[in-house]
C-alpha positions as CSV (number, residue, x, y, z in Angstrom):
1,M,0.0,0.0,0.0
2,L,1.2,3.5,-0.9
3,D,2.1,5.9,1.9
4,D,0.0,9.1,2.1
5,V,2.6,11.2,0.3
6,S,2.8,8.9,-2.6
7,A,-0.9,8.4,-2.8
8,R,-1.5,12.2,-2.7
9,E,1.0,12.6,-5.6
10,Q,-0.8,9.9,-7.6
11,V,-4.1,11.6,-7.1
12,V,-2.7,15.0,-8.0
13,S,-0.9,13.6,-11.1
14,A,-4.1,11.8,-12.3
15,A,-6.3,14.9,-11.6
16,D,-3.8,17.2,-13.3
17,A,-3.7,15.1,-16.5
18,L,-7.5,14.7,-16.6
19,F,-8.3,18.3,-15.7
20,Y,-5.8,19.7,-18.3
21,A,-7.0,17.4,-21.1
22,R,-10.8,17.7,-20.5
23,G,-11.5,20.5,-18.1
24,I,-12.2,20.4,-14.4
25,Q,-16.0,20.3,-14.5
26,S,-16.2,17.4,-16.9
27,V,-14.0,15.1,-14.7
28,G,-15.7,13.3,-11.8
29,M,-14.1,12.1,-8.6
30,D,-14.5,8.5,-9.7
31,E,-12.5,9.1,-12.8
32,V,-9.7,10.7,-10.7
33,R,-9.8,7.7,-8.3
34,T,-9.6,5.2,-11.2
35,A,-6.7,7.0,-12.9
36,A,-4.9,7.3,-9.5
37,G,-5.4,3.7,-8.7
38,I,-6.7,4.1,-5.2
39,S,-10.0,3.6,-3.5
40,L,-12.5,6.4,-3.3
41,K,-12.5,6.2,0.5
42,R,-8.7,6.6,0.6
43,M,-8.9,9.5,-1.9
44,Y,-11.4,11.3,0.3
45,A,-9.2,10.6,3.4
46,L,-6.4,12.4,1.5
47,F,-8.5,15.2,0.0
48,P,-11.8,16.1,1.6
49,S,-13.2,17.5,-1.6
50,K,-12.7,17.9,-5.3
51,D,-11.9,21.6,-4.6
52,A,-9.0,20.5,-2.4
53,I,-7.6,18.5,-5.3
54,I,-8.0,21.4,-7.7
55,V,-6.1,23.7,-5.4
56,E,-3.3,21.2,-5.1
57,V,-3.2,20.7,-8.8
58,L,-2.8,24.4,-9.3
59,A,-0.1,24.6,-6.6
60,R,1.8,21.8,-8.5
61,R,1.3,23.6,-11.8
62,N,2.7,26.8,-10.1
63,R,5.8,25.0,-9.0
64,T,6.3,23.5,-12.4
65,W,5.8,26.9,-14.1
66,N,8.2,28.7,-11.7
67,E,10.9,26.0,-12.2
68,G,10.6,26.1,-16.0
69,I,10.5,29.9,-16.4
70,T,13.4,30.3,-13.9
71,Q,15.5,27.7,-15.7
72,A,14.8,29.3,-19.1
73,T,15.7,32.8,-18.1
74,S,18.7,31.8,-15.9
75,A,20.3,30.0,-18.8
76,V,20.8,33.4,-20.5
77,S,23.4,36.0,-19.2
78,D,22.3,39.2,-21.1
79,P,19.5,40.9,-19.1
80,A,17.6,41.9,-22.2
81,E,17.9,38.4,-23.7
82,R,16.7,37.0,-20.4
83,L,13.4,38.9,-21.0
84,L,13.1,37.3,-24.4
85,A,13.9,33.9,-23.0
86,I,10.4,34.0,-21.5
87,F,9.0,33.8,-25.0
88,D,11.5,31.1,-26.0
89,F,10.2,29.1,-23.0
90,L,6.6,29.6,-24.2
91,A,7.6,28.5,-27.7
92,G,8.8,25.1,-26.4
93,W,5.7,24.7,-24.3
94,F,3.3,25.6,-27.1
95,A,4.9,23.0,-29.3
96,E,4.2,20.1,-26.9
97,D,1.6,17.7,-28.2
98,D,-0.7,18.0,-25.2
99,F,-0.6,21.8,-25.0
100,R,-4.1,23.1,-24.1
101,G,-3.3,26.6,-22.9
102,C,-2.6,27.9,-19.4
103,A,-4.1,25.7,-16.7
104,F,-4.6,28.8,-14.6
105,I,-6.5,30.7,-17.3
106,N,-8.5,27.6,-18.0
107,S,-9.3,27.0,-14.4
108,F,-10.3,30.6,-13.9
109,G,-12.5,30.5,-16.9
110,E,-14.3,27.4,-15.6
111,L,-14.5,28.2,-11.9
112,G,-13.2,31.6,-11.1
113,A,-16.6,33.2,-10.7
114,T,-17.9,30.5,-8.3
115,N,-14.9,29.1,-6.5
116,P,-12.9,31.7,-4.4
117,D,-10.1,29.2,-3.8
118,V,-9.5,28.7,-7.5
119,A,-9.8,32.5,-8.1
120,S,-7.3,33.2,-5.4
121,A,-4.8,30.5,-6.6
122,V,-5.0,31.9,-10.2
123,R,-4.6,35.5,-9.1
124,A,-1.6,34.6,-6.9
125,Q,0.1,32.8,-9.8
126,K,-0.5,35.7,-12.2
127,A,0.8,38.2,-9.7
128,S,3.9,36.0,-9.0
129,F,4.6,35.9,-12.8
130,Q,4.3,39.7,-13.0
131,Q,6.7,40.1,-10.1
132,F,9.1,37.7,-11.8
133,V,9.0,39.7,-15.0
134,A,9.4,43.0,-13.0
135,G,12.5,41.6,-11.4
136,L,14.0,40.8,-14.8
137,V,13.0,44.2,-16.1
138,A,14.7,45.9,-13.1
139,E,17.9,43.8,-13.7
140,A,17.9,44.9,-17.3
141,G,17.7,48.6,-16.1
142,A,14.5,49.2,-18.0
143,P,11.5,51.3,-16.8
144,A,9.1,49.4,-14.5
145,A,6.3,50.0,-17.0
146,L,7.9,47.5,-19.3
147,A,7.1,44.6,-17.0
148,P,3.3,44.5,-17.2
149,Q,3.6,45.0,-21.0
150,L,5.8,41.9,-21.4
151,A,3.6,39.9,-19.0
152,L,0.5,40.8,-21.0
153,L,2.3,39.7,-24.2
154,A,3.1,36.4,-22.6
155,E,-0.4,35.8,-21.2
156,G,-1.9,36.8,-24.5
157,A,0.4,34.4,-26.4
158,Q,-0.7,31.6,-24.1
159,T,-4.4,32.2,-24.8
160,T,-3.9,32.7,-28.6
161,A,-1.8,29.6,-29.0
162,A,-4.4,27.5,-27.1
163,I,-7.3,28.8,-29.0
164,S,-5.7,28.9,-32.5
165,G,-3.7,25.7,-32.0
166,N,-0.8,27.6,-33.5
167,P,2.5,27.7,-31.5
168,D,3.7,30.7,-33.6
169,A,2.0,33.0,-31.1
170,A,5.2,32.7,-29.0
171,S,7.5,33.9,-31.8
172,Q,5.0,36.7,-32.6
173,A,4.9,37.8,-29.0
174,R,8.7,37.5,-28.8
175,T,9.0,39.9,-31.8
176,A,6.7,42.4,-30.1
177,A,8.6,42.0,-26.8
178,A,11.9,42.7,-28.6
179,T,10.4,45.9,-30.0
180,L,9.2,47.0,-26.5
181,I,12.6,46.2,-25.1
182,W,14.4,48.0,-27.8
183,V,12.3,51.1,-27.1
184,A,12.9,50.8,-23.4
185,L,16.6,50.0,-23.7
186,P,18.0,51.3,-27.0
187,A,21.5,50.0,-26.0
188,A,20.0,46.5,-26.1
189,A,19.2,46.7,-29.8
């Protein structure tokens, strides 16, 4: 029998895959249980509700996002290029076969109006990303106003790529970001 930590991870992994592929509301707890390979009683002992699973899935997605974006931007030494590395990270993600858009945006669209925990988790993730971009902008010596502009480009690219099914949204957003950076930091051009 799995220990609680391993069982929780199996439930979160199963729920994450199902929610991302089909949407949260279309997936029942029995499907999560079956995919996780544990009993319904055990799953409810680990998570008192579907909402608790959703929040944990979003927390996991947040950790994965933060690790990926940090790794992508840390791999570049030039401060202006680090800003553009955000869009290179997005390009790789958008090209994945199972890309269905931003899980946070998707979750908010499904549940944000009716589930305050989901709305809070999504807002926290988006604020964290904006703060991350603001830190990169400050390191580059650019005006603070550049940060929300670049974050909006990244968010818009995610939505556009998901809806259109075209990963080119990342390169288009990168080109727009390069123009904004060039205007903010002429020496970076």
